[in-house]
N, C-alpha and C positions, 0 to 999 in steps of 0.2 A: 391450542394446546400442545401440539407436536413442536411448535416453534418455540414456546415457552420452556418445555421440557429439553429442547436441544440448546438452550441458553444458559439454563441454569445447571452448571457443573462445578469445578474447583475454582473458576474465576471469582465467585462471590465467598465460597467456604474457606479457602485458604488463601488465594492470592490477595485477598482483602487485607491480609495481615501484612503482606510485602508493601501495598499501598500505604498502610498506616505507617509502618516503620520509615517508608521513603519521604512522605510528606507531612504527617502529623494527622491527629484526628480531623481538623477542620479541612486540610489537604485532601485527605482520602475522600471526605464528603463531596468536596469540589469536583474531585477527578471522576468519581461515579456518576454525578449529576450531569457534568458536561460530556460525558461519554453516552449516557442515556439520552440527552438531547440530540447528540449527534447522529445515533443510530435510528432515532424516530425522523429527524428531518432527512435522513438518506433514503430510509426504507419506505417512508410515507409515498413519495412520488412513485417509487418503484412498484409499490402494490397498486397504486392507482392505474398505471399503465398495464399491468398484468390483469386486473379486473376488467378492463376495456378490452384488451387484446389477448385473450387466453392462449397461450402456446405453451408447448412442453418444455421448452428451455427459454424462459424469459431473460436470463441473464445475459445470453449470447444473441438470441433470435431478435430481440427488440433492438439492440444496438446495430444488428446487420440490416434490420428493416429500415431504421431512420438515419443510419450514418454510413456504415460499410461492413461488408460481410467479413472482410478479414479482420477488422476490429472485433467483430462478434465472435469469432473463433478463438481469438486471442484471450478476450475477457472470459470465455467459457473454460479454457485450459487454466487460466489463473484460478478461477472459482474452485475447479476441480482440485488442484493442488493445494488450495488453502483448506479444503475440507478434509483431505486425506491426511495432511499433517495434523490437523486439529484431531482427527479420529485416533492416529498413533499416540499422540500425547495423552489422550483421555484413557487408553488402554494401559500406558504405562503407570499414569497416576492412580488408576483402580487397584493396580497390583502393589503399588508401594503403600497405599492406604491399608492394606492388610497387616503390614508390619508396623501397626501402631505402637509406639513407644515414646510416652512423655517423660523425658530425662530429668526435668526439673522437680523440685520438691513441691507436692507429693509426688512419688514416682508411681506411673500408671502405665501399664502395657497390655496388649493381648499376647500372652504367652503361647497359646495354642497355634495362632495363625502366624505369629512372628517366627515361628521356627521352620516354617515351610518356605521353599524357595519361592521367590517372587515370580519366576518365570513360569510356575504352575497357575499362579493366580491371573497373570497376563493372558496365558493361553486359555484359560476358561473364560475370562472376560471377552476374548477375541471370538471364541466358538459360539459361546451364548449370545452376543451381539448379531453374529451372522445368522443364527437359527432364528431369532426373533424377525429380522428382515426377511426372512424366507417365507414367513406367514403371509396369507392373502391380505391385501390392502386393508379391508375392512377390520380384520382381526387385529392387524398391526396398529391401525388408527386408534381402535378400542383400548389397546393396551397402553398406548402412548397418552392417551386422555385421561385414564385412572393414574398413571404414573405421575403425569403432571399434577394432579390433584394431591397425591401423596408428597410431593415435592412443596406444595404449597403450604399443607398443613405441617410438614416436619420444619420449614423455615419459619413459619409462624410461631411454632412451639419454642424453637431455639431463640428466636427474638424476644418473645414475651419473657422467657427464663432470665433474660439479662436483667430485668427490673428487680427481682428478688436477690439476684446475684449482686447487684449493686448496693442493696440495702444490707445484706449480710456482710458484704467485704471478704477480704482474704481470711484463710484460716491458717495460723502457724501454730505449730505444736498443739494443735486441737482448740485454739483459742481464736475467736473471731476478732479481727482487728477493727471492726466497725465499719460503718458505710464509706464508700469510697467518694460518693458524691459526684460533683464535676471537677474534681481537682485535675484530672488528666487534660482537660481543656485549657489549663492556665499554667502559668509556671509553677513547677513542683520540683522540690527536691526534699521529699519526705520518704525515706525508706521505712517500711518495705513497700509502699505504694510504688514511687517512682524515685529516680536518682538523678536524672537531669533533663526532665521534661521542660520545654520551652514556651508551652501554649499550643493553641490550635494549629499553628503553623510553624514548621521547624526553621531554625535559624543556620543550620550546617546541614549542606547536602552532601550525602555519602553515596557512593555507588561502587559495588565491588567489595573486595576483602584482600587482606594480605599485601602483597606486592601489587596488586592491581587496583588498591584502593584509591578512589579520587574524592576529594573533599572541595567545597566552596561554600563560603559564608556570606551573610549579608541579605539584603533584599533580593538579589539575583538568585540566591540559593531557594528561595520559596517559589518562584516562577520556574526554575529548573526543575524542582520536585515535581510540581504538578504537571508541568509539560511532559517529563519523562514518563510520569505514572499514566497520563493520559494516552499517549502512543501505544502502551501496553494493554490498558484497560478497554479502549474500544474494540479489541480483539474478542472481548467477551460477549460482544454485541452482534457478531458476525451472523451467528445462526439465525437471527430474525429473518433472513432471507429466506428460510426453510418455507415461510408462508406462501411465497411465490413459486418455490420449488414444487410444493405440493398441489399447486394450483390446478395442475391438468387432472388431477385425481379427486378434485372437489365436486359435489354435486351442483351447487348454486356458486359458481365462481365469483360474478360480481359482487353479490351481496356477502358471501361467506369471507371473501379475503379481506374487505374493508372492515368487516366486524372483527376477524381474528387479529388483525394489525392493531386496531385500537385496544382490543382486550389484552393482547401480549404487552404492549408497551405500558399500559396501566398497571398491570400485575408487577411488571419489572420495577416501575417508578415506586409503588408502595412497599413491596416486599425488599428490593434491593437497598432503597434509600433507608427504610426504617432498620433493616438489619445492621447496616454499616454504622448508622446514628447511635444505636443502642449499644453496640459492643465497643465503641470508642470511649464510653464512660467506665468500662471496667478493665481494659488492657491499655497500658502506657505505650507510647509508639517507641520508647527505648528498651521495651522488654527484651531480654536476651534470647527468648525462644522463638520470636518472630522470625519469619524467613526473610533476610535482607536481600536488597535488591542486587542481581548480578553476583551473589555469593556463590561458594561451591557447596553450599548446603543442599540436601535433597529435599523435594517438596514432598511433605508428609502430613498425615493428619495432626501430629502433635505441634505443627507449626501454625495451625487455625487458631486465630483470635478468640473464636468462640469456645474451643475446647480449652485454651489456656485459662479463659475467665472460669469456666465451669469446674475446671481440676483445681485452681487455687482457691476456689470457694468451698471445696469440699463435695461438690456435686458430681461424685464419680459415675454414678449411674447413668446420668445425663450426659456425661462426656462420652462414655461408651455408646450410648444410643446416637449420639452427634456423628462419632466416627463411623458406625455402620449407616447412617443416614448419608454420609458424605459418599460412602462406596456406592450405594443406591444411585444416588444423583449423577455421579460421575460416570457409572456404567451406562445409565439411561441415556445421558448426554452422548456417550459414545455410539450407543445404538442409533440415535437420532441423526448424528453426522454421518454414519455409514449409509443410512437412508438418503441422505440429501446427496451424498458423493455417487451413490448408485445411480440416482435418477439423472444426475448430470453427465455422467459418463453415458448413459442409455440415450439421452437426447443428442449428445453430440454424434454418436454413433446413428442414429435414425436419421439426423439431419444431414448426415455426410460431411461432418466437420472433421473426420479422420480419414487418412489414406487407407486404402483397401490393401490388406497383407493376408494371403492366405485364407480368407474368409473371416477373419476377426472381426471386422466391422459389422459384418452381417449377423454373426453370432451374439455380439454385445447388443445389437439393436432388436433381439427377439425377447419375448416374454412368455411365460406359462400361461396356461388356460385361466389362471386366476389373475392375471395382469402383472405378475412380479418379475422384474427382470433380473433373473437369477444369475446369469453370466455375468452382468455387471456388479452384482452384489459380491461374487466370489472374486472378481477382479479387484475391487476396492477393498475386500477384506484382507487380501495379501498385503497391502501397504500398512495393515495394522501391525505386522511383524516389525515394522520400524519402532514400535513401542519398546522391543525388547533392547534396543539400544540405550533405553534410559532407566534400565533396571540395575540395582545394585548401587556401588558408590559412584561418586561423580568421576566420569571418566571423559576422554576426549569423544567418544561415541556419543554420550549424551549431550555435549558441547555442541556436536553436530546436529543433533535433533532439535535442540535449542535454537541454532542457527536456521533450521528449516522453518521453524516456527514464526521466528523473525521475518524471514522472506514471505512467508505467508500473511503477515501482518501487512508487508508493503504491497502484496498483490491484492489483499483486501482495499487498500486506499485507493489504488489504480483502478480496480474494478469499479468502485462507486463513484470514482471521478467520471469515469465513462458513462455510467448509467445516469449521472447527473446531466452530463451533456446530451445524452439521449433523451431525457424527460425534457430538456429545453426545446429540442427539436420537435417532439412529440407535441408540446404545448403551443409551439409556432404553428404546426401544421393543422392543429384544432381550432385556432383562433384567427387565421388568415382567412379572408373572404374567398368564397369559393365562386367560381365563374358560373353564370347562370345557365340553365338548360336552354338551347334554342327553341324546343318544341313547346316550352313552357311560355316563352316569350311569344311566340305566334298565337 
């Protein structure tokens, strides 16, 4: 459940709108389906190795065991960098969600929280996520367990709500326009429903905005849209590795890890795919409020396709609930990523994968009486301050954080390529014939 909680952040709630505008309803569904399959295919063998060879840092200790210690250390630091950038981004998004302001008609916003500086919300999210991680492991696991269930219930409510929204249709001047049906999956030029929708897959690939706008048309545009979306969406499934990171603190590692991996990806398959599929019937991919890929707009709750569908159907209370739910899920995801980052740093220090400098490594490798790596948590929490770069208007500082996130995506691909090679070496070592014991032969 900790792994599921870590994976369910703004990637499904808000960035799903970006994938919808990038590739169309059918393209968005393909993107998330392929990304889910890649995450399952990559993490399955990894969890298998971790269950057989339980270690404190499987991401780097297993490659060090089966390939080379240098490779193991490199993959460990790549993995650490990846989680730290995710944590900073989650802190920033949590702060921006408090400034909820849906500017399209009907106008909907949170006036009381919108007037508060986003830096205050970012600081609150950072401090609370750090405090939660300082709890004893048993209490923290229990908290993540129930927060995961709340996320499942909330996403189920938002997904099921798409059915009456589709039947009710948009509300214009207090009058319902009727059921939208499945028209967004086909060519549609029928305002106010849609203006230039071309079906399940887009015909024109657009990326960026203004002077940086790039377009391409034809069959190649469909492939470019799906491929571009896939390179970014796979980043949403990174936190599935939390299953193996938390392995050292599990009671029954062999049994628990395999069961956790299976349940996590089954939940993701059912909830992610059903949510994406349902919302594509209520929001056209050319809707002006959707967050465009590589645009200068800020990522916020008003850009979520779920909130767009609720607001335009007149479900204002449900839209406010959804934004509050997005705040909780994003903050919970940030806390889970801080947990993973702190355990990675602790394991790197414990296994002496970092140089000794004035006792820093020794301090990072220590825990409290309850087994909490407090120094590692504080060290990783400092990197959450990078989230303050992404507060306010789109600036060069935020673009720098976006660039760090893209580097994290590349590191994810490199890391799991290394883990795949590690699994091949592990499999060969398990299947090759072993020399007979001389004493047995006698």
